[in-house]
KOLVO-640251 format. One record per atom (N, C-alpha, C): residue in one letter; x, y, z. Coordinates in pm, whole numbers, padded with zeros to 5 digits, always signed. Example, Ala and Ser with C-alpha at 12.3 -4.5 7.8 and 13.67 -1.06 7.14 Angstrom:
% residues 2
A+01319-00569+00780;A+01230-00450+00780;A+01320-00330+00780;S+01285-00225+00708;S+01367-00106+00714;S+01290+00003+00787;
% end
This chain:
% residues 87
M+01803-01621-00340;M+01720-01673-00233;M+01794-01663-00101;A+01719-01639+00004;A+01778-01631+00136;A+01813-01771+00185;G+01922-01777+00262;G+01962-01905+00319;G+01867-01946+00430;R+01867-02073+00463;R+01775-02124+00566;R+01806-02068+00704;N+01930-02026+00729;N+01968-01975+00860;N+01938-01827+00877;E+01899-01759+00770;E+01870-01616+00780;E+01730-01596+00838;A+01716-01484+00913;A+01585-01450+00968;A+01491-01412+00854;P+01362-01441+00868;P+01267-01405+00762;P+01254-01253+00751;R+01226-01206+00632;R+01204-01063+00609;R+01069-01024+00668;R+01064-00905+00724;R+00938-00853+00777;R+00870-00771+00668;V+00742-00797+00645;V+00661-00723+00548;V+00542-00664+00624;V+00522-00532+00611;V+00412-00464+00678;V+00317-00411+00572;V+00192-00454+00578;V+00091-00411+00481;V+00005-00303+00544;N-00003-00187+00478;N-00084-00075+00523;N-00205-00063+00431;R-00324-00055+00488;R-00446-00048+00407;R-00447+00074+00316;E-00402+00187+00363;E-00407+00311+00286;E-00271+00356+00234;G-00173+00269+00237;G-00041+00312+00194;G+00039+00200+00131;P+00170+00215+00132;P+00256+00117+00066;P+00278-00008+00150;I+00338-00106+00088;I+00384-00226+00158;I+00528-00198+00199;L+00559-00211+00328;L+00694-00188+00379;L+00765-00322+00391;V+00885-00330+00333;V+00962-00454+00332;V+01101-00425+00384;E+01148-00507+00478;E+01286-00493+00525;E+01379-00527+00411;G+01476-00440+00386;G+01568-00460+00273;G+01695-00530+00316;P+01786-00547+00224;P+01775-00511+00083;P+01679-00603+00009;V+01622-00550-00101;V+01524-00628-00178;V+01548-00615-00327;E+01497-00712-00399;E+01486-00705-00545;E+01339-00722-00578;V+01288-00633-00662;V+01149-00640-00705;V+01149-00675-00853;V+01077-00781-00888;V+01065-00823-01028;V+00927-00781-01076;G+00923-00693-01177;G+00797-00645-01232;G+00731-00746-01322;D+00605-00719-01357;D+00531-00812-01443;D+00591-00822-01583;D+00673-00723-01620;D+00740-00728-01750;D+00878-00794-01742;G+00914-00842-01621;G+01040-00912-01603;G+01157-00825-01560;T+01138-00693-01556;T+01248-00606-01513;T+01271-00622-01363;T+01397-00616-01324;T+01435-00630-01184;T+01487-00497-01134;T+01435-00452-01020;T+01478-00329-00956;T+01527-00365-00818;R+01644-00311-00779;R+01705-00346-00651;R+01716-00223-00562;S+01699-00244-00432;S+01722-00140-00333;S+01799-00199-00216;D+01902-00128-00171;D+01983-00173-00058;D+01943-00104+00073;R+01835-00027+00072;R+01789+00041+00194;R+01746-00061+00299;F+01745-00020+00426;F+01707-00114+00533;F+01557-00140+00535;V+01476-00046+00485;V+01332-00067+00467;V+01293+00003+00338;V+01214-00064+00256;V+01166-00003+00132;V+01014+00000+00133;A+00958+00100+00066;A+00814+00115+00055;A+00774+00081-00088;I+00697-00026-00103;I+00652-00072-00234;I+00515-00010-00262;C+00502+00057-00375;C+00377+00124-00413;C+00268+00022-00441;T+00147+00047-00387;T+00033-00039-00416;T-00077+00037-00490;C-00066+00170-00500;C-00171+00248-00567;C-00140+00270-00715;R-00016+00241-00756;R+00030+00257-00895;R+00028+00402-00942;R+00026+00499-00850;R+00033+00640-00887;R+00175+00694-00879;S+00265+00618-00822;S+00402+00664-00798;S+00477+00688-00929;R+00546+00801-00935;R+00633+00828-01050;R+00763+00749-01040;A+00789+00694-00923;A+00911+00614-00900;A+00876+00466-00889;Y+00761+00425-00944;Y+00714+00288-00934;Y+00824+00189-00971;P+00849+00083-00895;P+00764+00024-00792;P+00781+00084-00653;W+00867+00184-00637;W+00888+00245-00506;W+00780+00350-00480;C+00735+00360-00357;C+00633+00456-00319;C+00693+00597-00313;D+00623+00696-00369;D+00664+00836-00357;D+00558+00918-00283;T+00472+00853-00210;T+00362+00910-00130;T+00250+00968-00215;S+00240+00931-00341;S+00130+00978-00425;S-00005+00936-00371;H-00012+00825-00296;H-00138+00779-00239;H-00198+00881-00143;R-00116+00968-00086;R-00166+01068+00008;R-00252+01173-00061;R-00233+01194-00190;R-00310+01294-00264;R-00445+01242-00310;R-00469+01112-00293;R-00596+01052-00332;R-00707+01100-00240;K-00823+01130-00295;K-00936+01170-00213;K-00980+01053-00126;P-01005+01077+00002;P-01052+00967+00088;P-01192+00924+00046;A-01226+00802+00079;A-01359+00750+00048;A-01463+00828+00125;G-01569+00865+00059;G-01676+00940+00122;G-01765+00850+00204;P-01850+00910+00289;P-01939+00829+00373;P-02032+00740+00293;A-02073+00783+00173;A-02164+00701+00092;A-02099+00569+00052;E-01968+00571+00031;E-01899+00448-00007;E-01892+00350+00109;D-01904+00400+00232;D-01897+00315+00350;D-02034+00257+00386;R-02142+00311+00330;R-02276+00266+00363;R-02318+00153+00270;P-02383+00050+00323;P-02424-00062+00238;P-02520-00021+00127;D-02604+00083+00151;D-02701+00124+00049;D-02645+00232-00043;G-02524+00284-00015;G-02459+00383-00100;G-02513+00524-00085;R-02612+00545+00006;R-02669+00679+00025;R-02580+00765+00113;Q-02589+00897+00094;Q-02524+00992+00183;Q-02606+00995+00312;P-02540+01001+00430;P-02617+01009+00554;P-02688+01144+00564;Q-02810+01143+00617;Q-02887+01265+00637;Q-02854+01321+00774;K-02877+01452+00791;K-02849+01517+00918;K-02923+01445+01030;G-02851+01409+01136;G-02909+01342+01250;G-02922+01191+01234;E-02892+01140+01115;E-02903+00996+01089;E-02780+00925+01144;E-02801+00813+01209;E-02690+00738+01266;E-02613+00665+01157;E-02481+00667+01167;E-02395+00596+01073;E-02405+00446+01099;P-02395+00363+00994;P-02398+00218+01015;P-02276+00171+01092;R-02294+00068+01170;R-02182+00012+01247;R-02127-00108+01173;P-01993-00124+01178;P-01933-00239+01108;P-01968-00370+01170;
% end
């Protein structure tokens, strides 16, 4: 555990990518295994596609982006000339 006088760790959450954590860090998996990194910033995988899990290997970049139908409340593909819904 960090001492009370140490600055808090910065964690950056990316919607389409990994969680970035200022290191060094220890990651405890759901099976109890502990993995350590002494890097100054580590990328924690959130897509579970990484071959180096729990570390990100950029496998999330190969994922197909969500199509327009997934962004529409009715799930339909937009028709030519049809206005896209606004958030």
